[in-house]
N, C-alpha and C positions, 0 to 999 in steps of 0.2 A: 504494500500500500504506500502510495506517495503521501506527502504531507498535506495539510489542510489548504484549501484554496483561499481562505481568509481567516484572520484571527484578530480578536480584540482583548485587551487586558485592562483591569483596574484593580489595584491592590493585589490581593492574593487570588482573585478570581480571573478566569480566562474562558472565553468561548471561541470555539473553532468550528468552521463550516467545512464539511467534507463532500467531495464528489464521489458517488458510488455508481457502479454499473452492475446490471443483472440481466441475464438472458430471460426473455419472456416470449413465448410463442415464436421462437426462432430469431427474435430481434433482440439486439442489445439496447436496453433502456438505461438512461442516466437519471439518478435522483440524488438529492442532497440530504444530508443529515447534519446534526450538530452535536458537539460535546461540550459540556460545561464542567470546568474543573476548579478546585480550590486547593492551593498548595499550603502546606503547613509543616512545622517541625514539632515533634512530640517533646514534651518537657524533659530536659536532660539528654536529649539526643541531638546529633548534628546532621542527621539524615533528613532531606526534604522528602515529603510524601505528597500524594495527590489523591483526592476523592474525585471520581469522574462519573458523570451521568450522561449517557448518550440518548438522543431523542430525535424524532422526526419533526418536520415543520408543522404537522397537524397538532403536535403536542404543545406548541408555543402558546396558543390561545388559552388552553387549559391551565398551563403553568402560570401565565399572567394573571388569570382569574384568581388562582390560589394565592399567589404572592400579593395581589391587591388586598385580599381578605386579611392576610396575615399583617400586612402593613397597616391597614386601617385599625385593626384590633390593637396592635402594639402601640401605635402612635396616638390614636384617638383616646385610648384608655389613659394615657399619661395626661392628656388635656383635661379629661373628666375628673381626675383624682384631685 
């Protein structure tokens, strides 16, 4: 597999877009997927680690909805307190 076709990074977070190919009914189709990763070091260790989540473009809307709910709960709860 070659590298990603596009990447963005902020702090410990990075998202990469990948081009994928698959044979379907005798034709080669291209589709894109994404991977979201967070880099970190465990306490007392010098080794960098990454948590990675791979997803398809159809997952982005669902993920945004969940992140919006979490953001609203976390930030609006602070205002109400």
